[in-house]
C-alpha positions as CSV (number, residue, x, y, z in Angstrom):
1,M,138.4,106.4,-28.7
2,A,140.6,109.5,-28.9
3,T,140.8,112.8,-27.0
4,I,139.9,115.6,-29.4
5,A,139.7,118.5,-27.0
6,N,141.0,119.5,-23.6
7,L,138.4,121.5,-21.7
8,T,138.2,123.7,-18.6
9,V,135.0,123.9,-16.6
10,K,133.9,127.5,-16.0
11,T,131.9,128.8,-13.0
12,D,128.8,129.3,-15.2
13,G,128.6,125.6,-16.1
14,S,130.2,126.0,-19.5
15,F,133.3,124.3,-20.9
16,E,136.1,126.0,-22.9
17,G,139.0,124.5,-24.7
18,T,140.5,123.7,-28.1
19,L,139.1,121.1,-30.5
20,A,142.2,119.5,-32.2
21,T,142.1,116.8,-34.9
22,L,144.6,116.1,-37.7
23,S,143.0,118.7,-39.9
24,V,141.2,121.1,-37.5
25,T,142.4,123.2,-34.5
26,A,139.7,125.5,-33.2
27,P,138.8,127.2,-29.9
28,I,135.4,126.1,-28.7
29,A,132.9,126.7,-26.0
30,I,130.2,124.3,-24.8
31,I,127.6,126.5,-23.2
32,P,124.4,125.7,-21.3
33,N,121.3,126.2,-23.5
34,G,119.5,128.8,-21.5
35,R,116.6,128.8,-24.0
36,K,115.8,125.1,-23.7
37,A,112.0,124.8,-23.8
38,K,111.5,121.1,-24.5
39,D,113.1,117.9,-23.4
40,S,114.1,117.1,-27.0
41,E,116.2,120.3,-27.3
42,P,119.9,120.1,-26.4
43,D,121.2,120.9,-22.9
44,Y,124.3,122.6,-24.4
45,R,125.3,124.4,-27.6
46,V,128.8,124.0,-29.0
47,V,130.2,127.2,-30.6
48,S,133.4,128.4,-32.1
49,R,135.1,131.0,-29.9
50,K,136.8,132.4,-33.0
51,N,133.7,133.3,-35.0
52,G,130.6,132.4,-32.9
53,F,129.4,129.7,-35.4
54,E,127.4,126.9,-33.9
55,L,129.2,123.6,-34.4
56,G,127.0,121.2,-32.5
57,A,125.0,120.4,-29.3
58,G,125.2,118.3,-26.2
59,W,122.7,116.4,-24.1
60,V,123.0,115.3,-20.5
61,R,122.7,111.5,-20.3
62,T,122.9,108.9,-17.6
63,S,125.2,105.9,-17.9
64,Q,123.2,102.6,-17.9
65,T,126.0,100.8,-16.1
66,T,127.1,103.3,-13.4
67,G,124.2,105.7,-13.2
68,A,126.6,108.6,-13.5
69,E,125.6,111.7,-15.6
70,Y,127.7,112.7,-18.6
71,V,127.4,115.0,-21.6
72,S,127.0,113.4,-25.0
73,V,128.1,115.8,-27.8
74,S,127.4,115.9,-31.5
75,L,129.6,118.1,-33.7
76,S,129.1,118.8,-37.4
77,A,131.1,121.0,-39.8
78,P,132.3,120.6,-43.4
79,E,135.8,119.9,-42.2
80,L,134.7,117.2,-39.7
81,G,131.5,115.7,-41.1
82,T,129.4,114.6,-38.2
83,I,131.2,113.2,-35.2
84,Y,129.9,112.0,-31.8
85,C,131.8,112.4,-28.5
86,N,131.4,112.5,-24.8
87,I,132.7,114.9,-22.1
88,A,134.7,112.9,-19.6
89,N,137.1,113.6,-16.7
90,A,140.6,114.4,-17.7
91,P,143.4,112.3,-16.3
92,G,144.4,113.4,-12.8
93,D,142.4,114.7,-9.9
94,D,141.5,118.2,-11.1
95,A,137.7,118.4,-11.3
96,S,138.0,121.6,-13.4
97,K,139.6,119.7,-16.3
98,K,137.6,117.6,-18.8
99,V,138.3,116.1,-22.2
100,L,136.1,115.5,-25.2
101,I,136.4,111.8,-26.3
102,W,135.6,110.9,-29.9
103,N,133.3,107.9,-30.3
104,P,134.2,106.5,-33.8
105,P,131.5,104.6,-35.7
106,S,131.6,100.8,-35.2
């Protein structure tokens, strides 16, 4: 697993930061999906802060081992392909800082 973004939690429940891989560096926002009408729809939308394009989506999940909630994210773009990741606490004690952790295929 690798950190691919450092995020800041905003007061409206969104996250902002920079997605950074070996080939891509892009400002992103992960925003609550205010138009969610069905359980199957995502809880969050991932958009580029540079051009507004949608890059992916996120769903609130519950850990089977700890019962803690987390956000599972799917990103898709020509430069990335499709990748899966989770939002997790950043190192340290600052609750306003999160990271996006890439889950490589097994």
